MDAnalysis code that builds the backbone (N, CA, C; Angstrom):
import MDAnalysis as mda
import numpy as np

u = mda.Universe.empty(408, n_residues=136, atom_resindex=np.repeat(np.arange(136), 3), trajectory=True)
u.add_TopologyAttr("name", ["N", "CA", "C"] * 136)
u.add_TopologyAttr("resid", np.arange(1, 137))
u.add_TopologyAttr("resname", ["UNK", "UNK", "UNK", "UNK", "UNK", "UNK", "UNK", "UNK", "UNK", "UNK", "UNK", "UNK", "UNK", "UNK", "UNK", "UNK", "UNK", "UNK", "UNK", "UNK", "UNK", "UNK", "UNK", "UNK", "UNK", "UNK", "UNK", "UNK", "UNK", "UNK", "UNK", "UNK", "UNK", "UNK", "UNK", "UNK", "UNK", "UNK", "UNK", "UNK", "UNK", "UNK", "UNK", "UNK", "UNK", "UNK", "UNK", "UNK", "UNK", "UNK", "UNK", "UNK", "UNK", "UNK", "UNK", "UNK", "UNK", "UNK", "UNK", "UNK", "UNK", "UNK", "UNK", "UNK", "UNK", "UNK", "UNK", "UNK", "UNK", "UNK", "UNK", "UNK", "UNK", "UNK", "UNK", "UNK", "UNK", "UNK", "UNK", "UNK", "UNK", "UNK", "UNK", "UNK", "UNK", "UNK", "UNK", "UNK", "UNK", "UNK", "UNK", "UNK", "UNK", "UNK", "UNK", "UNK", "UNK", "UNK", "UNK", "UNK", "UNK", "UNK", "UNK", "UNK", "UNK", "UNK", "UNK", "UNK", "UNK", "UNK", "UNK", "UNK", "UNK", "UNK", "UNK", "UNK", "UNK", "UNK", "UNK", "UNK", "UNK", "UNK", "UNK", "UNK", "UNK", "UNK", "UNK", "UNK", "UNK", "UNK", "UNK", "UNK", "UNK", "UNK", "UNK", "UNK"])
u.atoms.positions = np.array([
    [0.574, -1.136, 0.185],
    [0.458, 0.159, 0.038],
    [1.047, 1.168, -0.162],
    [2.287, 1.143, 0.747],
    [3.241, 2.908, 0.509],
    [3.398, 2.830, -0.496],
    [4.067, 1.624, -1.344],
    [3.782, 2.127, -3.278],
    [3.149, 2.735, -3.414],
    [1.761, 2.536, -3.607],
    [0.466, 2.937, -4.363],
    [0.421, 4.394, -3.839],
    [0.474, 4.549, -2.849],
    [0.810, 6.186, -2.206],
    [2.024, 6.542, -2.686],
    [3.166, 6.425, -2.713],
    [4.328, 7.081, -3.189],
    [3.856, 7.067, -4.883],
    [3.409, 6.643, -5.512],
    [3.194, 6.703, -6.705],
    [1.700, 7.355, -7.479],
    [1.257, 7.528, -6.571],
    [-0.054, 8.737, -6.346],
    [0.762, 10.273, -6.228],
    [1.786, 10.311, -5.204],
    [2.169, 10.994, -4.914],
    [3.430, 11.916, -6.023],
    [3.598, 10.874, -6.908],
    [4.927, 11.503, -7.636],
    [3.548, 11.974, -8.969],
    [2.261, 11.301, -9.171],
    [1.034, 11.582, -10.306],
    [1.053, 13.125, -10.216],
    [0.769, 13.118, -8.569],
    [0.141, 14.361, -8.279],
    [1.151, 16.048, -8.807],
    [2.618, 15.336, -8.232],
    [3.692, 16.233, -8.319],
    [4.086, 16.473, -9.377],
    [3.778, 15.020, -10.359],
    [3.590, 15.647, -11.643],
    [3.031, 16.438, -12.771],
    [1.259, 16.204, -12.452],
    [0.740, 17.341, -12.736],
    [0.316, 18.970, -12.082],
    [1.176, 18.799, -10.955],
    [1.487, 20.011, -10.214],
    [2.514, 21.422, -11.332],
    [3.468, 20.005, -11.507],
    [4.356, 21.076, -12.241],
    [4.072, 21.122, -13.673],
    [3.437, 20.550, -14.391],
    [2.867, 20.646, -15.504],
    [1.688, 21.980, -15.410],
    [0.908, 22.374, -14.114],
    [0.007, 23.094, -14.462],
    [1.202, 24.355, -14.236],
    [1.688, 24.416, -13.451],
    [3.339, 25.779, -12.896],
    [3.562, 26.009, -14.902],
    [4.074, 24.936, -15.321],
    [4.689, 25.228, -16.458],
    [3.883, 25.749, -17.532],
    [2.450, 25.330, -17.527],
    [1.355, 26.104, -18.067],
    [1.421, 28.045, -17.777],
    [1.183, 27.913, -16.543],
    [0.697, 29.222, -16.093],
    [2.403, 30.063, -16.520],
    [3.879, 29.495, -16.316],
    [4.293, 30.147, -16.241],
    [4.790, 30.695, -17.727],
    [4.506, 29.653, -18.973],
    [3.932, 29.950, -20.259],
    [3.350, 30.711, -20.726],
    [1.941, 31.136, -20.018],
    [0.990, 31.657, -20.537],
    [1.540, 33.436, -20.106],
    [2.253, 33.881, -18.693],
    [2.849, 34.887, -18.320],
    [4.013, 35.151, -19.341],
    [4.568, 34.661, -19.762],
    [5.813, 34.903, -20.437],
    [5.327, 35.427, -22.213],
    [4.194, 34.741, -22.357],
    [3.797, 34.808, -23.504],
    [3.247, 36.347, -23.567],
    [2.364, 36.707, -22.371],
    [0.943, 38.075, -22.166],
    [2.796, 38.651, -22.067],
    [3.781, 38.998, -21.196],
    [4.379, 39.626, -21.420],
    [5.516, 39.878, -22.784],
    [5.515, 39.214, -23.299],
    [5.973, 39.142, -24.476],
    [5.234, 40.155, -25.453],
    [3.881, 40.113, -25.485],
    [3.418, 40.406, -26.320],
    [2.671, 42.098, -26.025],
    [3.222, 42.251, -24.973],
    [2.770, 43.298, -23.977],
    [3.861, 44.175, -24.210],
    [5.160, 43.617, -24.988],
    [6.633, 44.842, -24.963],
    [5.888, 45.773, -26.132],
    [5.791, 44.946, -27.043],
    [4.982, 45.511, -28.703],
    [3.827, 46.725, -28.148],
    [3.854, 47.998, -29.154],
    [2.518, 48.186, -29.074],
    [1.206, 47.458, -29.690],
    [0.243, 47.781, -28.867],
    [-1.051, 47.138, -29.569],
    [-1.059, 47.333, -30.968],
    [-1.633, 46.724, -31.708],
    [-1.853, 46.715, -33.416],
    [-3.543, 46.951, -33.558],
    [-4.208, 48.205, -34.076],
    [-5.819, 48.348, -33.858],
    [-5.775, 48.063, -35.733],
    [-7.277, 47.573, -35.558],
    [-7.969, 47.213, -36.668],
    [-9.155, 47.802, -36.608],
    [-9.392, 48.589, -37.339],
    [-10.438, 49.638, -36.941],
    [-11.487, 48.589, -38.084],
    [-13.005, 48.397, -37.925],
    [-13.970, 47.651, -38.548],
    [-14.766, 48.528, -38.671],
    [-14.772, 48.876, -40.201],
    [-16.024, 49.878, -41.024],
    [-17.134, 48.729, -41.858],
    [-18.018, 49.369, -41.997],
    [-19.606, 49.164, -42.591],
    [-19.387, 48.378, -44.300],
    [-17.841, 49.020, -44.444],
    [-17.685, 49.157, -46.008],
    [-16.599, 47.961, -46.001],
    [-15.822, 47.836, -45.159],
    [-15.220, 46.399, -44.623],
    [-16.008, 45.017, -45.433],
    [-17.048, 45.523, -44.648],
    [-17.449, 43.823, -44.485],
    [-18.283, 42.694, -45.572],
    [-18.539, 41.792, -45.426],
    [-18.697, 41.187, -46.513],
    [-20.287, 40.520, -45.797],
    [-20.498, 40.555, -44.160],
    [-21.671, 40.196, -43.392],
    [-21.243, 39.879, -42.048],
    [-22.198, 40.343, -41.508],
    [-22.239, 40.192, -39.484],
    [-23.440, 39.215, -39.464],
    [-23.103, 38.780, -38.362],
    [-24.449, 37.019, -37.845],
    [-24.054, 37.021, -36.326],
    [-25.058, 36.612, -36.066],
    [-24.949, 36.511, -35.132],
    [-24.898, 34.518, -34.329],
    [-23.804, 33.761, -34.004],
    [-23.929, 32.622, -33.551],
    [-24.440, 32.356, -32.279],
    [-25.623, 31.579, -31.979],
    [-26.370, 30.849, -30.794],
    [-25.566, 30.207, -30.166],
    [-25.234, 29.921, -28.935],
    [-24.374, 28.629, -28.372],
    [-25.107, 28.595, -27.032],
    [-25.033, 27.495, -26.795],
    [-25.493, 26.887, -25.294],
    [-25.322, 26.161, -25.029],
    [-24.954, 25.762, -23.325],
    [-24.494, 24.555, -23.192],
    [-25.049, 24.382, -21.594],
    [-25.717, 23.307, -21.449],
    [-25.918, 23.299, -19.609],
    [-24.618, 22.126, -19.336],
    [-23.620, 22.843, -19.867],
    [-22.750, 21.800, -18.984],
    [-21.853, 24.270, -18.112],
    [-22.385, 24.924, -19.164],
    [-21.168, 26.345, -18.902],
    [-22.599, 27.031, -19.007],
    [-23.665, 27.005, -18.404],
    [-24.282, 27.755, -18.458],
    [-24.192, 29.800, -19.002],
    [-23.267, 29.772, -17.889],
    [-22.985, 31.181, -17.793],
    [-21.824, 31.531, -18.445],
    [-21.235, 30.883, -19.647],
    [-20.768, 30.940, -21.002],
    [-21.530, 32.243, -22.382],
    [-21.029, 33.229, -22.502],
    [-22.069, 33.532, -23.504],
    [-22.582, 33.272, -24.491],
    [-23.937, 33.273, -24.655],
    [-24.380, 33.008, -25.497],
    [-24.835, 32.859, -27.328],
    [-24.660, 34.589, -27.441],
    [-24.483, 35.071, -28.332],
    [-23.370, 35.490, -28.844],
    [-22.833, 35.473, -30.142],
    [-21.506, 35.735, -30.492],
    [-21.741, 36.656, -32.177],
    [-21.528, 37.834, -32.297],
    [-21.207, 38.644, -33.235],
    [-19.955, 37.948, -34.370],
    [-20.412, 37.555, -35.749],
    [-19.387, 37.029, -36.163],
    [-18.954, 37.808, -37.377],
    [-18.035, 38.488, -37.383],
    [-18.135, 39.803, -39.011],
    [-16.850, 38.689, -40.005],
    [-17.606, 39.248, -41.072],
    [-16.413, 38.110, -42.236],
    [-16.428, 39.596, -43.290],
    [-15.141, 39.768, -43.231],
    [-14.355, 40.822, -43.847],
    [-14.549, 40.793, -45.910],
    [-14.485, 41.371, -46.570],
    [-14.960, 41.306, -47.832],
    [-13.514, 41.076, -48.212],
    [-13.357, 40.521, -49.843],
    [-12.398, 39.940, -50.217],
    [-11.123, 40.700, -50.140],
    [-11.366, 42.111, -50.893],
    [-9.927, 42.765, -50.363],
    [-9.537, 43.263, -49.343],
    [-10.582, 43.377, -48.440],
    [-9.952, 43.898, -46.614],
    [-9.633, 42.634, -45.890],
    [-10.062, 41.161, -46.500],
    [-9.556, 39.547, -46.060],
    [-8.222, 40.116, -46.117],
    [-7.722, 40.293, -47.880],
    [-6.325, 40.595, -47.650],
    [-5.636, 41.691, -47.034],
    [-6.208, 42.383, -46.455],
    [-5.025, 43.801, -45.637],
    [-5.062, 42.759, -44.168],
    [-6.433, 42.218, -43.813],
    [-6.464, 41.765, -42.613],
    [-4.996, 40.552, -42.190],
    [-5.451, 39.885, -43.330],
    [-4.224, 38.289, -43.197],
    [-2.884, 38.921, -43.018],
    [-2.837, 40.376, -43.989],
    [-1.434, 41.065, -43.735],
    [-0.901, 41.429, -42.662],
    [-2.111, 42.080, -42.138],
    [-1.668, 42.486, -40.893],
    [-1.080, 41.600, -39.562],
    [-2.050, 40.175, -39.607],
    [-1.930, 39.560, -38.786],
    [-0.760, 38.480, -39.209],
    [-0.453, 38.590, -40.413],
    [1.322, 37.863, -40.275],
    [2.273, 38.931, -39.905],
    [1.889, 40.313, -40.170],
    [3.340, 40.995, -39.439],
    [3.132, 41.034, -38.113],
    [1.944, 40.837, -37.434],
    [2.184, 40.806, -36.056],
    [1.680, 39.884, -35.263],
    [1.805, 38.489, -35.450],
    [2.172, 37.637, -34.906],
    [3.116, 37.669, -33.591],
    [2.493, 36.917, -32.277],
    [3.123, 37.555, -30.771],
    [2.356, 38.774, -30.152],
    [1.635, 39.591, -31.150],
    [1.177, 41.101, -30.403],
    [0.085, 41.483, -30.292],
    [-0.005, 41.998, -29.746],
    [-2.111, 42.077, -29.203],
    [-2.435, 43.279, -30.167],
    [-4.146, 42.728, -30.897],
    [-4.512, 43.190, -32.150],
    [-5.835, 43.433, -31.266],
    [-6.169, 44.655, -31.401],
    [-7.448, 44.793, -31.260],
    [-8.427, 45.388, -32.137],
    [-9.800, 45.215, -32.324],
    [-10.830, 44.950, -33.636],
    [-11.407, 46.147, -32.505],
    [-11.913, 47.270, -33.533],
    [-12.263, 48.111, -32.926],
    [-13.641, 49.178, -33.933],
    [-14.920, 49.483, -33.673],
    [-15.900, 49.924, -34.428],
    [-16.236, 51.212, -33.557],
    [-15.740, 52.508, -34.394],
    [-16.381, 53.540, -34.079],
    [-15.471, 54.109, -33.130],
    [-14.781, 53.438, -32.976],
    [-14.075, 54.045, -31.847],
    [-13.966, 53.644, -30.562],
    [-14.862, 52.116, -30.724],
    [-15.159, 51.263, -29.563],
    [-13.913, 50.035, -30.013],
    [-13.769, 49.241, -28.660],
    [-12.816, 48.079, -29.131],
    [-13.692, 47.127, -28.703],
    [-13.511, 46.169, -29.744],
    [-14.874, 45.123, -29.290],
    [-14.148, 43.953, -28.867],
    [-13.061, 43.657, -29.840],
    [-12.128, 42.844, -28.935],
    [-11.154, 42.690, -29.212],
    [-10.511, 41.921, -28.381],
    [-8.592, 42.046, -28.584],
    [-8.252, 40.771, -27.973],
    [-7.054, 40.396, -28.893],
    [-6.492, 38.769, -28.396],
    [-4.797, 39.091, -29.052],
    [-4.171, 37.951, -28.690],
    [-2.756, 37.623, -29.322],
    [-2.699, 36.911, -30.368],
    [-2.054, 37.710, -31.496],
    [-2.118, 36.979, -32.503],
    [-1.226, 35.579, -32.602],
    [-1.608, 34.564, -32.465],
    [-1.151, 33.399, -32.920],
    [-0.419, 32.609, -33.932],
    [-1.386, 33.206, -34.903],
    [-0.958, 33.094, -36.437],
    [-1.358, 33.975, -37.164],
    [-0.991, 33.558, -38.750],
    [-1.842, 34.843, -39.519],
    [-3.216, 34.165, -39.522],
    [-3.939, 34.905, -39.685],
    [-5.661, 34.586, -40.574],
    [-5.677, 35.116, -41.499],
    [-6.417, 33.893, -41.933],
    [-6.461, 34.341, -43.558],
    [-7.762, 33.944, -44.076],
    [-8.563, 33.855, -42.759],
    [-10.357, 33.075, -43.420],
    [-10.780, 35.060, -43.199],
    [-10.564, 35.966, -42.947],
    [-11.501, 37.557, -42.699],
    [-12.816, 37.222, -41.700],
    [-12.866, 36.017, -41.366],
    [-14.541, 35.905, -40.596],
    [-13.781, 35.978, -38.855],
    [-13.890, 37.016, -38.016],
    [-13.339, 37.052, -36.482],
    [-15.041, 37.370, -35.846],
    [-14.789, 36.622, -34.372],
    [-15.640, 37.048, -33.339],
    [-15.417, 38.133, -32.994],
    [-16.031, 39.131, -33.025],
    [-15.735, 40.441, -32.515],
    [-16.795, 40.527, -31.060],
    [-17.387, 40.377, -30.825],
    [-18.402, 40.361, -29.164],
    [-18.864, 38.935, -28.885],
    [-18.661, 38.688, -27.493],
    [-19.621, 37.096, -26.902],
    [-20.485, 38.041, -25.653],
    [-21.453, 37.510, -26.033],
    [-22.596, 38.347, -24.632],
    [-23.317, 37.252, -24.331],
    [-24.036, 37.551, -23.405],
    [-25.384, 36.965, -22.412],
    [-26.841, 37.840, -23.399],
    [-26.244, 39.257, -24.085],
    [-27.441, 40.084, -23.905],
    [-27.406, 39.748, -25.521],
    [-28.615, 39.484, -25.628],
    [-28.995, 39.355, -27.021],
    [-29.464, 40.634, -27.934],
    [-29.888, 41.593, -26.907],
    [-30.307, 43.002, -27.811],
    [-28.806, 43.578, -28.006],
    [-27.362, 43.386, -27.179],
    [-26.137, 44.235, -27.761],
    [-25.679, 43.505, -28.976],
    [-25.933, 41.648, -28.940],
    [-25.630, 41.312, -30.210],
    [-26.460, 41.695, -31.463],
    [-27.747, 42.082, -31.266],
    [-28.742, 42.517, -32.048],
    [-28.185, 43.864, -32.795],
    [-27.726, 44.499, -31.534],
    [-27.327, 46.011, -31.583],
    [-26.550, 46.527, -32.566],
    [-25.193, 45.490, -32.305],
    [-24.173, 45.531, -32.932],
    [-23.957, 45.337, -34.392],
    [-24.796, 43.995, -34.526],
    [-25.000, 43.784, -36.246],
    [-25.962, 45.081, -36.920],
    [-26.925, 45.792, -36.268],
    [-27.249, 46.699, -37.056],
    [-26.477, 47.986, -37.090],
    [-25.495, 48.121, -36.185],
    [-25.222, 49.271, -36.733],
    [-23.718, 48.409, -37.380],
    [-23.132, 46.965, -37.445],
    [-22.642, 46.791, -38.680],
    [-22.176, 47.153, -40.087],
    [-24.105, 46.488, -40.333],
    [-24.558, 46.671, -41.322],
    [-25.547, 47.172, -41.574],
    [-25.466, 48.473, -41.729],
    [-26.567, 49.447, -41.862],
    [-27.539, 49.810, -42.800],
])
C-alpha cells in the first residue's frame, strides 16, 4: 500500500509541475506580447461582407456567453487583415468599431479567413444592435 501512495504522490507532483509550466508559459507569452505596441484594426461597414449572430448554448456552462457576433470581411479587406496578422504574430491586436474596442487578442498566427468573432455576450439585444450598426 505504501508504494501505491508513493505512485500517486509522483502523479500529483507531475500534474502540479505541468500546471506551473503552463502558467509560466502563459505569463511569458503575455509579457512578450505586451512589449510591443497594440495593433488596432478599425472595422467599418464598407469592409464587411456579412455580420451575423451565432447562438450557442451549453448545459455544462450556463454562464458562458450565448451570443457571438461574427464579422466576415470582404475579399479585399480579407487580404489586408491577413497581412496585418502575418506581420504582427505575437502582438496584441484590438478590433474596434467607431472608436469602441470590440475585442482584443494576441495574434498566434496569420489569419487567412477574414472571419472574426467580435463580440461574445449573454445579451441578445446587444448582439442584435451591433449587427445593425455593422451592416446599416
